[in-house]
C-alpha positions, 0 to 999 in steps of 0.5 A: 437220688438218695439211697432210700429212694432206690429201695422205695422204688424197688419195693414198690415194684416187688410188691406187685411182681414178687415171684411165687416160690414154695419157700417164700412168704410174699409181700402181701402175705407178710403184710397180712401177718404171715411170718417166714419159717426160718427152716424153709428159708435156710433149706432153700438158701442151702439148696440154691447155692450154685443151683437154679430155682427150677432145679431146686423146687422139686427137691425142696418140696420133697425135703419138707414133706419128708422132714417138715422141720429142723428137728425132723431133719436132725433125726434123719438117717444120713443115708436117707438125706444123702439119697434124697439130695442125689442129683442136686450136686455139691454134696458137701452141702447135704453133709453140712445140712445135717451137721447144721440141723443137729447143731441147732437142735443140740445147741439152740433148742431147735430154734435158728439164731436170729443174727448174722453173727450167731448164724455164722457159727453154724456148720455150712452157713457162710456170710451170704446164707447168714445174711439171707436168713437173718434178713428174710426170716427175721427181717433184721437189717443184713446185706444179702449179696448173691450173683443176681445182686452183684449184677444189679449193683454193677449195672446200677452204679456202672462198676467196671472192676471185674469180678471177683475183685469187685465183690467188696465194692459191690457189697459196699454199694449193696449195704448202702441201699439196704433199708432198716425196715423191710430188709428181707423184702428188699433182699428178695426184691434185689434177687427177683430183679436180677433173676427176671429183668436184670438178667445176664443176657439181654436185660429188660431195661425198658421195664426195669423199675430202676432204669432211670437211676441206673448208670449203665442203662443211661450209658447203654452198657447194661448188657456189658456189665459186670466185667469178669476176669478170665477163668483158667481152663478146667483140667481133665481127670481120668478114672475107672468105674467098676459095675459088678452084678452078682448072679442073684441080681445084687449090685456091688456099691461102696460109700465114698469117704465123707470128705471130698467130692461126692462125700458120703454118697454111695457109688460104684467102686472105682479108682481115684480121679487123676490127671493121668489115666489110672491103673486098674484096681478092681474091687474083686477078681473077675472077668472085667469087660470094658464098656464101649462108651466113656462117661464124661462129667463136669464138676466145678473145677475139672472135667472127668472122664471115666472108663467103665468096666462090667463083671458078672459075679458068682454068689460066692464072690468076696469083694475086697471093698464095698457091699452088695445091694439087692436089686430091689433095694437099689434106687438109682435116683439115690446115686449122684448124677455121674454114677447114674451115667456110669450105670447107663454106660454099663447097661448094654454089657449087663443085659448082654450076659 
């Protein structure tokens, strides 16, 4: 089968089965003349990095309601954007989101570049995101390869090389199949096929539009591919989090450094996170009490275990770091997930005073 026939079969399926997503202009809408908004394409692609559609949907809708275009986002306060991002994880994405929005405003007159190469020069935009924006927003021919596409290609051509070593080979095949016209719809069709039919487990090969030319399907091996190299065990790191409440109900929080995990986010003062138990370093002298429950949280590269200590402080307390936030001004939803876990662990001691 010729490469262009693969794409024709896929696009015919997509025209009838495209997912309805809040950031997407579907095939029928495109044929009616509607044009994708590059801002929404970019925002959704950044949010979807290592995050599911189900998790992203509400965040995306809230962001475009608060900041409906790239100019509005560029003018937003960092703390507001980071707060709205809280819970979505991978917080470097939010910092780069602001940097990118401001670069587009200052260097590109508020308009997203159209080509992959120009997009790659913007903060936080890598090869995948640049290709996705160029193809989906501007219908330029660009090869868009995410995890869903890798899986489809590995099965379609029965690629046995394990990931991640197979990435260049998979990208080469994906490039072969990318058409000159409707490149954006082709990219989204590949993603939809991987998300809804060519799934990691129990692929629905019987209703797949590419089941006949799929080599893995013909060999009964679709569910076994792609092969993946064994991942090393994640290390465990330890730390201490300090939750202090002043007599007037205010809480002591600090902003984490811009670089590193949870960069720029507010959270409870604490120690560093290391592979050996940390030495105590409370932010203020007080009668600190240990919580019974340990907080456990998993990041991409390690597991974290935090012991939590709680103190009630007088009005005159002078902490060495951090600042007090009035209880009515503290939005727990603005805190990263691990910090919300810390607060939940501290509740019994906070309420027991």
